Biopython code that builds the backbone (N, CA, C, O; Angstrom):
import numpy as np
from Bio.PDB.StructureBuilder import StructureBuilder

atoms = [
    (1, "MET", "N", (-2.746, 67.993, -20.505)),
    (1, "MET", "CA", (-2.308, 68.954, -20.189)),
    (1, "MET", "C", (-0.894, 69.272, -19.670)),
    (1, "MET", "O", (-0.231, 68.327, -19.241)),
    (2, "SER", "N", (-0.371, 70.501, -19.668)),
    (2, "SER", "CA", (1.380, 70.570, -20.042)),
    (2, "SER", "C", (1.959, 70.615, -18.991)),
    (2, "SER", "O", (1.435, 71.443, -18.246)),
    (3, "SER", "N", (3.022, 69.987, -18.451)),
    (3, "SER", "CA", (3.444, 70.227, -16.590)),
    (3, "SER", "C", (4.937, 71.445, -16.736)),
    (3, "SER", "O", (5.640, 71.869, -15.819)),
    (4, "THR", "N", (5.011, 71.697, -17.997)),
    (4, "THR", "CA", (6.360, 72.928, -17.963)),
    (4, "THR", "C", (6.171, 73.696, -17.336)),
    (4, "THR", "O", (5.094, 74.285, -17.418)),
    (5, "GLY", "N", (7.267, 74.114, -16.269)),
    (5, "GLY", "CA", (7.307, 75.187, -15.123)),
    (5, "GLY", "C", (6.037, 74.887, -14.204)),
    (5, "GLY", "O", (5.525, 75.754, -13.496)),
    (6, "GLN", "N", (5.614, 73.664, -14.282)),
    (6, "GLN", "CA", (4.270, 73.248, -13.158)),
    (6, "GLN", "C", (5.505, 72.863, -11.721)),
    (6, "GLN", "O", (6.733, 72.780, -11.705)),
    (7, "ARG", "N", (4.200, 72.668, -10.402)),
    (7, "ARG", "CA", (4.616, 72.210, -9.418)),
    (7, "ARG", "C", (4.085, 70.631, -9.143)),
    (7, "ARG", "O", (3.000, 70.435, -9.691)),
    (8, "LEU", "N", (4.417, 69.898, -8.686)),
    (8, "LEU", "CA", (3.371, 68.702, -8.419)),
    (8, "LEU", "C", (3.757, 69.066, -6.986)),
    (8, "LEU", "O", (3.998, 70.185, -6.533)),
    (9, "VAL", "N", (3.765, 67.595, -6.222)),
    (9, "VAL", "CA", (3.809, 67.139, -4.866)),
    (9, "VAL", "C", (3.311, 66.037, -4.577)),
    (9, "VAL", "O", (2.154, 65.639, -4.707)),
    (10, "HIS", "N", (4.363, 65.460, -4.109)),
    (10, "HIS", "CA", (4.186, 63.908, -3.540)),
    (10, "HIS", "C", (3.621, 64.012, -1.923)),
    (10, "HIS", "O", (3.997, 65.051, -1.382)),
    (11, "ILE", "N", (2.766, 63.101, -1.040)),
    (11, "ILE", "CA", (2.817, 63.105, 0.234)),
    (11, "ILE", "C", (3.502, 61.888, 1.076)),
    (11, "ILE", "O", (2.766, 60.902, 1.107)),
    (12, "VAL", "N", (4.656, 61.736, 1.720)),
    (12, "VAL", "CA", (5.444, 60.890, 1.975)),
    (12, "VAL", "C", (5.713, 61.119, 3.690)),
    (12, "VAL", "O", (5.211, 62.040, 4.334)),
    (13, "ASP", "N", (6.579, 60.109, 4.221)),
    (13, "ASP", "CA", (6.315, 59.931, 5.561)),
    (13, "ASP", "C", (7.317, 60.507, 5.801)),
    (13, "ASP", "O", (8.115, 59.980, 5.025)),
    (14, "ALA", "N", (7.977, 61.428, 6.491)),
    (14, "ALA", "CA", (8.945, 61.828, 6.727)),
    (14, "ALA", "C", (10.337, 61.483, 7.160)),
    (14, "ALA", "O", (11.403, 61.949, 6.757)),
    (15, "VAL", "N", (10.160, 60.795, 7.839)),
    (15, "VAL", "CA", (10.839, 59.762, 8.923)),
    (15, "VAL", "C", (11.436, 58.987, 7.592)),
    (15, "VAL", "O", (12.659, 59.046, 7.460)),
    (16, "GLU", "N", (10.857, 58.433, 6.826)),
    (16, "GLU", "CA", (10.308, 57.425, 6.045)),
    (16, "GLU", "C", (11.336, 57.717, 4.391)),
    (16, "GLU", "O", (12.115, 57.163, 3.615)),
    (17, "TRP", "N", (10.491, 59.189, 4.692)),
    (17, "TRP", "CA", (12.079, 59.780, 3.163)),
    (17, "TRP", "C", (13.235, 60.056, 3.538)),
    (17, "TRP", "O", (14.192, 59.992, 2.767)),
    (18, "GLU", "N", (13.360, 60.486, 5.061)),
    (18, "GLU", "CA", (14.715, 60.856, 5.694)),
    (18, "GLU", "C", (15.868, 59.512, 5.518)),
    (18, "GLU", "O", (16.959, 59.368, 4.968)),
    (19, "GLU", "N", (15.089, 58.799, 6.190)),
    (19, "GLU", "CA", (15.851, 57.452, 5.789)),
    (19, "GLU", "C", (15.929, 56.444, 4.467)),
    (19, "GLU", "O", (16.423, 55.321, 4.362)),
    (20, "PHE", "N", (15.190, 57.356, 3.424)),
    (20, "PHE", "CA", (15.378, 57.366, 2.159)),
    (20, "PHE", "C", (16.619, 58.056, 1.701)),
    (20, "PHE", "O", (17.503, 57.346, 1.221)),
    (21, "ILE", "N", (16.795, 59.259, 1.779)),
    (21, "ILE", "CA", (17.503, 60.306, 1.168)),
    (21, "ILE", "C", (19.040, 59.655, 2.227)),
    (21, "ILE", "O", (20.219, 59.893, 1.967)),
    (22, "ALA", "N", (18.693, 59.108, 2.996)),
    (22, "ALA", "CA", (20.414, 58.919, 3.676)),
    (22, "ALA", "C", (21.114, 57.473, 2.454)),
    (22, "ALA", "O", (22.324, 57.255, 2.383)),
    (23, "THR", "N", (20.240, 56.802, 1.762)),
    (23, "THR", "CA", (20.754, 56.013, 1.067)),
    (23, "THR", "C", (21.587, 56.301, -0.119)),
    (23, "THR", "O", (22.438, 55.570, -0.626)),
    (24, "GLY", "N", (21.060, 57.938, -0.621)),
    (24, "GLY", "CA", (22.078, 58.317, -1.286)),
    (24, "GLY", "C", (21.209, 57.571, -3.057)),
    (24, "GLY", "O", (21.499, 57.768, -4.237)),
    (25, "ALA", "N", (20.390, 56.930, -2.554)),
    (25, "ALA", "CA", (19.504, 56.152, -3.925)),
    (25, "ALA", "C", (19.238, 57.402, -5.001)),
    (25, "ALA", "O", (19.439, 58.519, -4.526)),
    (26, "ASP", "N", (18.773, 57.338, -6.512)),
    (26, "ASP", "CA", (18.517, 58.227, -7.383)),
    (26, "ASP", "C", (16.932, 58.522, -7.892)),
    (26, "ASP", "O", (16.353, 59.396, -8.537)),
    (27, "THR", "N", (16.576, 57.225, -7.190)),
    (27, "THR", "CA", (15.236, 57.025, -7.941)),
    (27, "THR", "C", (14.432, 56.564, -6.358)),
    (27, "THR", "O", (15.023, 55.731, -5.671)),
    (28, "TRP", "N", (13.376, 57.019, -5.956)),
    (28, "TRP", "CA", (12.317, 56.530, -4.878)),
    (28, "TRP", "C", (10.974, 56.080, -5.424)),
    (28, "TRP", "O", (10.014, 56.582, -6.009)),
    (29, "THR", "N", (11.416, 54.706, -4.883)),
    (29, "THR", "CA", (10.208, 53.542, -5.034)),
    (29, "THR", "C", (9.055, 53.595, -4.381)),
    (29, "THR", "O", (9.180, 52.547, -3.748)),
    (30, "PRO", "N", (7.696, 54.155, -3.948)),
    (30, "PRO", "CA", (6.819, 54.056, -3.063)),
    (30, "PRO", "C", (6.440, 53.077, -3.507)),
    (30, "PRO", "O", (6.590, 52.549, -4.610)),
    (31, "PRO", "N", (5.834, 52.759, -2.477)),
    (31, "PRO", "CA", (4.635, 51.218, -2.181)),
    (31, "PRO", "C", (3.714, 51.056, -3.356)),
    (31, "PRO", "O", (3.718, 50.099, -4.130)),
    (32, "SER", "N", (2.605, 52.531, -3.415)),
    (32, "SER", "CA", (1.980, 52.295, -4.689)),
    (32, "SER", "C", (2.495, 51.758, -5.609)),
    (32, "SER", "O", (1.775, 50.925, -6.158)),
    (33, "LEU", "N", (3.999, 51.963, -6.240)),
    (33, "LEU", "CA", (4.380, 51.351, -7.566)),
    (33, "LEU", "C", (4.069, 50.330, -7.934)),
    (33, "LEU", "O", (3.746, 49.962, -9.063)),
    (34, "GLY", "N", (4.194, 49.461, -6.413)),
    (34, "GLY", "CA", (4.215, 48.251, -6.470)),
    (34, "GLY", "C", (2.874, 47.910, -6.739)),
    (34, "GLY", "O", (2.469, 47.086, -7.560)),
    (35, "THR", "N", (2.138, 48.711, -5.872)),
    (35, "THR", "CA", (0.403, 47.963, -5.596)),
    (35, "THR", "C", (-0.244, 48.198, -6.901)),
    (35, "THR", "O", (-0.231, 47.193, -7.613)),
    (36, "VAL", "N", (-0.656, 48.960, -7.282)),
    (36, "VAL", "CA", (-1.052, 49.947, -8.050)),
    (36, "VAL", "C", (-0.848, 50.690, -9.507)),
    (36, "VAL", "O", (-1.569, 51.432, -10.175)),
    (37, "GLY", "N", (0.597, 50.090, -9.704)),
    (37, "GLY", "CA", (1.358, 50.781, -10.666)),
    (37, "GLY", "C", (2.471, 51.916, -11.306)),
    (37, "GLY", "O", (3.361, 51.938, -12.156)),
    (38, "PHE", "N", (1.773, 52.911, -10.252)),
    (38, "PHE", "CA", (1.919, 54.391, -10.170)),
    (38, "PHE", "C", (2.369, 55.029, -8.691)),
    (38, "PHE", "O", (2.139, 54.384, -7.668)),
    (39, "VAL", "N", (2.834, 55.955, -8.654)),
    (39, "VAL", "CA", (2.983, 57.138, -8.128)),
    (39, "VAL", "C", (2.167, 58.145, -7.772)),
    (39, "VAL", "O", (2.010, 59.018, -8.625)),
    (40, "HIS", "N", (1.466, 58.296, -6.494)),
    (40, "HIS", "CA", (0.440, 59.148, -6.306)),
    (40, "HIS", "C", (0.959, 60.797, -6.451)),
    (40, "HIS", "O", (1.747, 61.440, -5.757)),
    (41, "LEU", "N", (0.561, 60.987, -7.055)),
    (41, "LEU", "CA", (0.802, 62.971, -7.047)),
    (41, "LEU", "C", (-0.335, 63.753, -7.361)),
    (41, "LEU", "O", (-1.301, 63.371, -8.022)),
    (42, "SER", "N", (-0.165, 64.896, -6.840)),
    (42, "SER", "CA", (-0.670, 66.163, -6.978)),
    (42, "SER", "C", (-0.471, 67.305, -7.523)),
    (42, "SER", "O", (0.580, 67.431, -8.151)),
    (43, "THR", "N", (-1.356, 68.399, -7.450)),
    (43, "THR", "CA", (-1.149, 69.681, -7.957)),
    (43, "THR", "C", (-0.911, 70.403, -6.696)),
    (43, "THR", "O", (-0.640, 69.403, -6.032)),
    (44, "PRO", "N", (-0.820, 71.236, -5.975)),
    (44, "PRO", "CA", (-0.179, 72.343, -4.590)),
    (44, "PRO", "C", (-2.055, 71.801, -4.176)),
    (44, "PRO", "O", (-2.421, 71.178, -3.180)),
    (45, "GLU", "N", (-2.890, 72.296, -5.293)),
    (45, "GLU", "CA", (-4.370, 72.602, -5.099)),
    (45, "GLU", "C", (-4.973, 71.365, -4.580)),
    (45, "GLU", "O", (-5.991, 71.304, -3.891)),
    (46, "GLN", "N", (-4.175, 70.292, -5.017)),
    (46, "GLN", "CA", (-4.768, 68.648, -5.061)),
    (46, "GLN", "C", (-4.443, 68.489, -3.387)),
    (46, "GLN", "O", (-5.206, 68.389, -2.427)),
    (47, "ALA", "N", (-3.605, 68.502, -3.446)),
    (47, "ALA", "CA", (-2.979, 68.060, -1.785)),
    (47, "ALA", "C", (-4.259, 67.815, -1.239)),
    (47, "ALA", "O", (-4.938, 66.820, -1.491)),
    (48, "ALA", "N", (-4.656, 68.979, -0.294)),
    (48, "ALA", "CA", (-5.537, 68.391, 0.118)),
    (48, "ALA", "C", (-6.452, 67.260, 0.346)),
    (48, "ALA", "O", (-6.723, 66.541, 1.308)),
    (49, "VAL", "N", (-6.764, 67.341, -0.667)),
    (49, "VAL", "CA", (-7.809, 66.376, -1.153)),
    (49, "VAL", "C", (-7.453, 64.706, -0.863)),
    (49, "VAL", "O", (-8.162, 63.849, -0.337)),
    (50, "ALA", "N", (-6.682, 64.652, -1.174)),
    (50, "ALA", "CA", (-5.413, 63.297, -1.412)),
    (50, "ALA", "C", (-5.614, 63.187, 0.383)),
    (50, "ALA", "O", (-6.012, 62.271, 1.103)),
    (51, "ALA", "N", (-5.220, 64.322, 0.618)),
    (51, "ALA", "CA", (-4.208, 63.947, 1.908)),
    (51, "ALA", "C", (-5.520, 63.804, 2.952)),
    (51, "ALA", "O", (-5.281, 63.421, 4.097)),
    (52, "ASN", "N", (-6.666, 64.058, 2.631)),
    (52, "ASN", "CA", (-7.865, 64.038, 3.549)),
    (52, "ASN", "C", (-8.958, 62.619, 3.380)),
    (52, "ASN", "O", (-9.770, 61.974, 4.043)),
    (53, "ARG", "N", (-8.292, 62.665, 1.908)),
    (53, "ARG", "CA", (-8.561, 61.009, 1.706)),
    (53, "ARG", "C", (-8.474, 60.216, 2.312)),
    (53, "ARG", "O", (-9.421, 59.645, 2.853)),
    (54, "HIS", "N", (-6.907, 59.831, 2.450)),
    (54, "HIS", "CA", (-5.923, 58.739, 2.594)),
    (54, "HIS", "C", (-4.740, 59.063, 3.845)),
    (54, "HIS", "O", (-3.767, 58.341, 4.065)),
    (55, "TYR", "N", (-5.046, 60.190, 4.509)),
    (55, "TYR", "CA", (-3.962, 60.599, 5.683)),
    (55, "TYR", "C", (-4.822, 61.531, 6.690)),
    (55, "TYR", "O", (-4.247, 62.417, 7.323)),
    (56, "ARG", "N", (-5.974, 61.349, 6.800)),
    (56, "ARG", "CA", (-6.585, 62.142, 7.623)),
    (56, "ARG", "C", (-6.283, 61.155, 9.007)),
    (56, "ARG", "O", (-6.247, 59.971, 9.342)),
    (57, "GLY", "N", (-6.030, 63.014, 9.737)),
    (57, "GLY", "CA", (-5.509, 63.063, 11.245)),
    (57, "GLY", "C", (-3.760, 62.580, 11.226)),
    (57, "GLY", "O", (-3.024, 62.801, 12.187)),
    (58, "ALA", "N", (-3.351, 61.977, 10.100)),
    (58, "ALA", "CA", (-2.325, 61.311, 9.950)),
    (58, "ALA", "C", (-0.977, 62.573, 10.620)),
    (58, "ALA", "O", (-1.266, 63.691, 10.193)),
    (59, "ARG", "N", (0.526, 62.612, 11.646)),
    (59, "ARG", "CA", (1.093, 63.204, 11.502)),
    (59, "ARG", "C", (2.415, 62.297, 11.036)),
    (59, "ARG", "O", (2.652, 61.115, 10.788)),
    (60, "GLY", "N", (3.415, 64.068, 11.078)),
    (60, "GLY", "CA", (4.679, 63.868, 10.420)),
    (60, "GLY", "C", (4.793, 62.813, 9.271)),
    (60, "GLY", "O", (5.287, 61.687, 9.203)),
    (61, "LEU", "N", (4.039, 63.755, 8.263)),
    (61, "LEU", "CA", (3.913, 63.692, 6.857)),
    (61, "LEU", "C", (4.769, 64.932, 6.415)),
    (61, "LEU", "O", (4.910, 65.826, 7.249)),
    (62, "GLN", "N", (5.504, 65.106, 4.867)),
    (62, "GLN", "CA", (6.170, 66.037, 4.482)),
    (62, "GLN", "C", (5.276, 65.986, 2.752)),
    (62, "GLN", "O", (4.687, 65.095, 2.140)),
    (63, "LEU", "N", (5.486, 66.977, 2.559)),
    (63, "LEU", "CA", (5.000, 66.876, 1.035)),
    (63, "LEU", "C", (6.587, 67.091, 0.302)),
    (63, "LEU", "O", (7.355, 67.786, 0.968)),
    (64, "LEU", "N", (6.950, 66.716, -0.595)),
    (64, "LEU", "CA", (7.908, 66.766, -1.667)),
    (64, "LEU", "C", (7.227, 67.648, -2.974)),
    (64, "LEU", "O", (6.427, 67.190, -3.790)),
    (65, "VAL", "N", (7.857, 69.257, -2.931)),
    (65, "VAL", "CA", (7.812, 69.641, -3.968)),
    (65, "VAL", "C", (8.473, 69.537, -5.470)),
    (65, "VAL", "O", (9.574, 70.065, -5.620)),
    (66, "LEU", "N", (7.839, 68.866, -6.614)),
    (66, "LEU", "CA", (8.531, 68.184, -7.602)),
    (66, "LEU", "C", (8.348, 69.136, -8.621)),
    (66, "LEU", "O", (7.324, 69.813, -8.721)),
    (67, "ASP", "N", (9.462, 69.218, -9.498)),
    (67, "ASP", "CA", (9.585, 69.911, -10.833)),
    (67, "ASP", "C", (8.977, 69.285, -11.536)),
    (67, "ASP", "O", (9.803, 68.745, -12.273)),
    (68, "ALA", "N", (7.896, 68.947, -11.844)),
    (68, "ALA", "CA", (6.815, 68.036, -13.124)),
    (68, "ALA", "C", (7.787, 68.226, -14.555)),
    (68, "ALA", "O", (7.466, 67.225, -15.196)),
    (69, "SER", "N", (8.505, 68.759, -15.147)),
    (69, "SER", "CA", (9.205, 69.205, -16.391)),
    (69, "SER", "C", (9.940, 68.354, -15.722)),
    (69, "SER", "O", (10.488, 67.899, -16.726)),
    (70, "ILE", "N", (10.543, 67.592, -14.628)),
    (70, "ILE", "CA", (11.880, 66.468, -15.093)),
    (70, "ILE", "C", (11.068, 65.364, -15.095)),
    (70, "ILE", "O", (11.592, 64.312, -15.462)),
    (71, "LEU", "N", (9.495, 65.349, -14.656)),
    (71, "LEU", "CA", (8.401, 64.193, -14.794)),
    (71, "LEU", "C", (7.999, 63.696, -15.801)),
    (71, "LEU", "O", (7.229, 62.738, -15.724)),
    (72, "ARG", "N", (8.506, 64.332, -17.348)),
    (72, "ARG", "CA", (7.715, 63.978, -18.337)),
    (72, "ARG", "C", (7.369, 62.942, -18.633)),
    (72, "ARG", "O", (6.179, 62.629, -18.656)),
    (73, "SER", "N", (8.689, 61.857, -19.048)),
    (73, "SER", "CA", (8.779, 60.681, -19.072)),
    (73, "SER", "C", (7.504, 59.616, -18.120)),
    (73, "SER", "O", (7.972, 59.192, -17.063)),
    (74, "GLY", "N", (6.280, 59.259, -18.356)),
    (74, "GLY", "CA", (5.465, 58.753, -17.188)),
    (74, "GLY", "C", (4.714, 58.891, -16.668)),
    (74, "GLY", "O", (4.291, 58.182, -15.755)),
    (75, "LEU", "N", (4.028, 60.482, -17.342)),
    (75, "LEU", "CA", (3.346, 60.835, -16.415)),
    (75, "LEU", "C", (2.594, 61.342, -16.871)),
    (75, "LEU", "O", (2.820, 61.918, -17.935)),
    (76, "VAL", "N", (0.749, 61.383, -16.011)),
    (76, "VAL", "CA", (-0.383, 60.921, -17.292)),
    (76, "VAL", "C", (-0.865, 61.288, -15.787)),
    (76, "VAL", "O", (-0.697, 60.873, -14.640)),
    (77, "TRP", "N", (-1.786, 62.639, -16.690)),
    (77, "TRP", "CA", (-3.759, 63.122, -15.618)),
    (77, "TRP", "C", (-4.661, 61.440, -16.130)),
    (77, "TRP", "O", (-4.967, 60.897, -17.192)),
    (78, "GLU", "N", (-4.793, 61.148, -14.716)),
    (78, "GLU", "CA", (-6.121, 60.779, -14.947)),
    (78, "GLU", "C", (-7.308, 61.031, -13.361)),
    (78, "GLU", "O", (-7.169, 61.757, -12.377)),
    (79, "GLU", "N", (-8.262, 60.194, -13.699)),
    (79, "GLU", "CA", (-9.407, 60.305, -12.469)),
    (79, "GLU", "C", (-8.615, 59.529, -11.252)),
    (79, "GLU", "O", (-7.969, 58.486, -11.348)),
    (80, "GLY", "N", (-8.772, 60.073, -10.459)),
    (80, "GLY", "CA", (-8.373, 59.621, -8.617)),
    (80, "GLY", "C", (-9.754, 58.425, -8.859)),
    (80, "GLY", "O", (-10.757, 58.321, -9.565)),
    (81, "ASP", "N", (-8.779, 57.382, -7.380)),
    (81, "ASP", "CA", (-10.128, 56.298, -7.322)),
    (81, "ASP", "C", (-10.437, 56.555, -5.462)),
    (81, "ASP", "O", (-9.515, 56.219, -4.719)),
    (82, "PRO", "N", (-11.386, 56.985, -4.992)),
    (82, "PRO", "CA", (-12.515, 57.498, -5.920)),
    (82, "PRO", "C", (-12.599, 58.433, -6.736)),
    (82, "PRO", "O", (-12.088, 59.500, -6.396)),
    (83, "PRO", "N", (-13.241, 58.344, -8.022)),
    (83, "PRO", "CA", (-13.081, 59.590, -8.674)),
    (83, "PRO", "C", (-13.291, 61.004, -8.170)),
    (83, "PRO", "O", (-14.384, 61.084, -7.610)),
    (84, "GLU", "N", (-12.706, 62.002, -8.175)),
    (84, "GLU", "CA", (-13.436, 63.003, -7.682)),
    (84, "GLU", "C", (-13.906, 64.358, -8.752)),
    (84, "GLU", "O", (-13.220, 65.043, -9.512)),
    (85, "PRO", "N", (-14.980, 64.377, -8.515)),
    (85, "PRO", "CA", (-15.736, 65.551, -9.872)),
    (85, "PRO", "C", (-14.901, 66.386, -10.189)),
    (85, "PRO", "O", (-14.365, 67.132, -9.370)),
    (86, "GLY", "N", (-14.605, 66.389, -11.713)),
    (86, "GLY", "CA", (-13.922, 67.342, -12.742)),
    (86, "GLY", "C", (-12.570, 67.765, -12.005)),
    (86, "GLY", "O", (-11.884, 68.787, -11.987)),
    (87, "MET", "N", (-12.495, 66.307, -11.310)),
    (87, "MET", "CA", (-10.299, 66.446, -11.122)),
    (87, "MET", "C", (-10.075, 65.466, -11.562)),
    (87, "MET", "O", (-10.710, 64.431, -11.357)),
    (88, "VAL", "N", (-8.544, 65.681, -12.679)),
    (88, "VAL", "CA", (-7.992, 64.640, -12.710)),
    (88, "VAL", "C", (-6.383, 64.816, -11.831)),
    (88, "VAL", "O", (-5.755, 65.844, -11.578)),
    (89, "PHE", "N", (-6.091, 63.499, -11.544)),
    (89, "PHE", "CA", (-4.691, 63.587, -10.499)),
    (89, "PHE", "C", (-3.626, 63.154, -11.970)),
    (89, "PHE", "O", (-3.871, 62.543, -13.010)),
    (90, "PRO", "N", (-2.155, 63.937, -11.321)),
    (90, "PRO", "CA", (-0.749, 63.373, -11.956)),
    (90, "PRO", "C", (-1.039, 62.351, -11.300)),
    (90, "PRO", "O", (-1.844, 62.241, -10.375)),
    (91, "HIS", "N", (-0.004, 61.147, -12.047)),
    (91, "HIS", "CA", (0.058, 59.678, -11.907)),
    (91, "HIS", "C", (1.223, 59.263, -12.848)),
    (91, "HIS", "O", (1.280, 59.027, -14.054)),
    (92, "LEU", "N", (2.284, 59.264, -11.668)),
    (92, "LEU", "CA", (3.887, 58.825, -12.216)),
    (92, "LEU", "C", (3.913, 57.395, -12.712)),
    (92, "LEU", "O", (3.595, 56.584, -11.841)),
    (93, "TYR", "N", (4.170, 56.957, -13.728)),
    (93, "TYR", "CA", (4.298, 55.975, -14.276)),
    (93, "TYR", "C", (5.701, 55.008, -13.929)),
    (93, "TYR", "O", (6.059, 53.984, -14.511)),
    (94, "ALA", "N", (6.104, 55.443, -13.215)),
    (94, "ALA", "CA", (7.830, 54.979, -12.883)),
    (94, "ALA", "C", (8.224, 55.393, -11.776)),
    (94, "ALA", "O", (7.376, 55.873, -11.024)),
    (95, "PRO", "N", (9.330, 55.345, -11.435)),
    (95, "PRO", "CA", (9.961, 55.664, -9.905)),
    (95, "PRO", "C", (10.421, 57.169, -9.721)),
    (95, "PRO", "O", (11.274, 57.587, -10.504)),
    (96, "LEU", "N", (9.931, 57.999, -8.764)),
    (96, "LEU", "CA", (9.994, 59.634, -8.436)),
    (96, "LEU", "C", (11.641, 59.840, -8.652)),
    (96, "LEU", "O", (12.439, 59.107, -8.068)),
    (97, "PRO", "N", (12.125, 61.060, -9.673)),
    (97, "PRO", "CA", (14.018, 60.865, -9.386)),
    (97, "PRO", "C", (14.119, 61.718, -8.346)),
    (97, "PRO", "O", (13.226, 62.564, -8.292)),
    (98, "VAL", "N", (15.054, 61.749, -7.394)),
    (98, "VAL", "CA", (15.716, 62.728, -6.421)),
    (98, "VAL", "C", (15.427, 63.864, -6.608)),
    (98, "VAL", "O", (14.979, 64.743, -5.872)),
    (99, "ALA", "N", (15.866, 63.798, -8.255)),
    (99, "ALA", "CA", (17.051, 64.901, -9.078)),
    (99, "ALA", "C", (15.143, 65.983, -8.833)),
    (99, "ALA", "O", (15.083, 67.117, -8.357)),
    (100, "ALA", "N", (14.285, 65.411, -9.173)),
    (100, "ALA", "CA", (12.578, 66.390, -9.504)),
    (100, "ALA", "C", (12.816, 66.985, -8.240)),
    (100, "ALA", "O", (13.083, 68.186, -8.285)),
    (101, "VAL", "N", (12.777, 66.274, -6.761)),
    (101, "VAL", "CA", (12.881, 67.131, -5.103)),
    (101, "VAL", "C", (13.317, 68.467, -5.258)),
    (101, "VAL", "O", (14.493, 68.646, -4.940)),
    (102, "LEU", "N", (12.500, 69.757, -5.782)),
    (102, "LEU", "CA", (12.679, 71.220, -5.628)),
    (102, "LEU", "C", (13.071, 71.184, -4.108)),
    (102, "LEU", "O", (14.221, 71.561, -3.881)),
    (103, "TYR", "N", (12.207, 70.740, -2.864)),
    (103, "TYR", "CA", (12.206, 70.674, -1.659)),
    (103, "TYR", "C", (11.377, 69.670, -0.908)),
    (103, "TYR", "O", (11.144, 68.557, -1.378)),
    (104, "THR", "N", (11.000, 70.009, 0.085)),
    (104, "THR", "CA", (10.559, 69.413, 1.223)),
    (104, "THR", "C", (9.846, 70.441, 2.138)),
    (104, "THR", "O", (10.528, 71.407, 2.479)),
    (105, "VAL", "N", (8.586, 70.370, 2.579)),
    (105, "VAL", "CA", (7.748, 71.184, 3.419)),
    (105, "VAL", "C", (6.892, 70.301, 4.491)),
    (105, "VAL", "O", (5.918, 69.738, 3.991)),
    (106, "ALA", "N", (7.080, 70.112, 5.748)),
    (106, "ALA", "CA", (6.104, 69.904, 6.350)),
    (106, "ALA", "C", (4.588, 70.084, 6.103)),
    (106, "ALA", "O", (3.860, 71.044, 5.851)),
    (107, "TYR", "N", (4.396, 68.564, 6.307)),
    (107, "TYR", "CA", (2.374, 68.798, 5.944)),
    (107, "TYR", "C", (1.346, 68.301, 7.181)),
    (107, "TYR", "O", (0.454, 67.460, 7.075)),
    (108, "PRO", "N", (1.684, 68.978, 8.257)),
    (108, "PRO", "CA", (0.652, 68.325, 9.579)),
    (108, "PRO", "C", (-1.137, 68.735, 9.183)),
    (108, "PRO", "O", (-1.319, 69.345, 8.130)),
    (109, "PRO", "N", (-1.987, 68.490, 9.777)),
    (109, "PRO", "CA", (-3.105, 68.273, 9.914)),
    (109, "PRO", "C", (-3.456, 69.464, 11.089)),
    (109, "PRO", "O", (-2.834, 69.995, 12.009)),
    (110, "GLY", "N", (-4.844, 69.564, 10.495)),
    (110, "GLY", "CA", (-5.330, 70.907, 11.874)),
    (110, "GLY", "C", (-5.358, 70.356, 12.680)),
    (110, "GLY", "O", (-5.057, 69.162, 12.657)),
    (111, "ALA", "N", (-5.853, 71.186, 14.094)),
    (111, "ALA", "CA", (-6.126, 70.520, 14.931)),
    (111, "ALA", "C", (-7.500, 69.476, 14.985)),
    (111, "ALA", "O", (-7.896, 68.665, 15.822)),
    (112, "ASP", "N", (-7.907, 69.837, 13.925)),
    (112, "ASP", "CA", (-9.337, 68.377, 13.564)),
    (112, "ASP", "C", (-8.903, 67.741, 12.901)),
    (112, "ASP", "O", (-9.727, 66.914, 12.509)),
    (113, "GLY", "N", (-7.537, 67.568, 12.297)),
    (113, "GLY", "CA", (-7.016, 65.952, 11.514)),
    (113, "GLY", "C", (-7.424, 66.260, 10.525)),
    (113, "GLY", "O", (-7.395, 65.357, 9.689)),
    (114, "ARG", "N", (-8.005, 67.607, 10.053)),
    (114, "ARG", "CA", (-8.024, 68.001, 8.660)),
    (114, "ARG", "C", (-6.967, 68.964, 8.214)),
    (114, "ARG", "O", (-6.536, 69.883, 8.911)),
    (115, "PHE", "N", (-6.469, 68.592, 6.620)),
    (115, "PHE", "CA", (-5.172, 68.999, 5.649)),
    (115, "PHE", "C", (-5.792, 70.190, 5.043)),
    (115, "PHE", "O", (-6.841, 70.102, 4.404)),
    (116, "ALA", "N", (-5.264, 71.132, 5.199)),
    (116, "ALA", "CA", (-5.547, 72.814, 4.347)),
    (116, "ALA", "C", (-4.572, 72.652, 3.344)),
    (116, "ALA", "O", (-3.466, 72.119, 3.426)),
    (117, "GLU", "N", (-5.211, 73.260, 2.253)),
    (117, "GLU", "CA", (-4.242, 73.287, 1.089)),
    (117, "GLU", "C", (-2.846, 74.154, 1.758)),
    (117, "GLU", "O", (-2.527, 75.032, 2.560)),
    (118, "PRO", "N", (-2.270, 73.090, 0.678)),
    (118, "PRO", "CA", (-0.106, 73.704, 1.633)),
    (118, "PRO", "C", (0.178, 75.348, 1.203)),
    (118, "PRO", "O", (-0.169, 76.068, 0.266)),
    (119, "GLU", "N", (0.654, 75.442, 1.907)),
    (119, "GLU", "CA", (1.329, 76.918, 1.744)),
    (119, "GLU", "C", (3.183, 76.557, 0.954)),
    (119, "GLU", "O", (4.233, 76.339, 1.558)),
    (120, "LEU", "N", (2.962, 76.616, -0.306)),
    (120, "LEU", "CA", (4.697, 76.635, -0.947)),
    (120, "LEU", "C", (5.111, 77.700, -1.360)),
    (120, "LEU", "O", (6.257, 77.787, -1.801)),
]
sb = StructureBuilder()
sb.init_structure("model")
sb.init_model(0)
sb.init_chain("A")
sb.init_seg("    ")
for serial, (resi, resn, name, xyz) in enumerate(atoms, 1):
    if name == "N":
        sb.init_residue(resn, " ", resi, " ")
    sb.init_atom(name, np.array(xyz, "f"), 0.0, 1.0, " ", f" {name:<3s}", serial, name[0])
structure = sb.get_structure()
């Protein structure tokens, strides 16, 4: 699957991201890189699937909107865990370069705790 011109998203805790940005570091190494070996990413259309599976009801989340062309090295499309029928997710097998972050957007759940597809 080509990532040219494509936008991907990464779900983060807003406070954690702001604290990280204040460090001035060039790459973000989320805990998942150490625990499962990759950074979880989604297409914008997949963000709600991932958020509802892993963050249902969580507050204070943000989406990092990413330029996928900057992530070419280390970007692999694979089944999720557990698999979501008919979907493959982008996984980044490297730290996330801050240069790939186009912008961030708040990602609150609805009143029922479920996340909807984000408006980017």
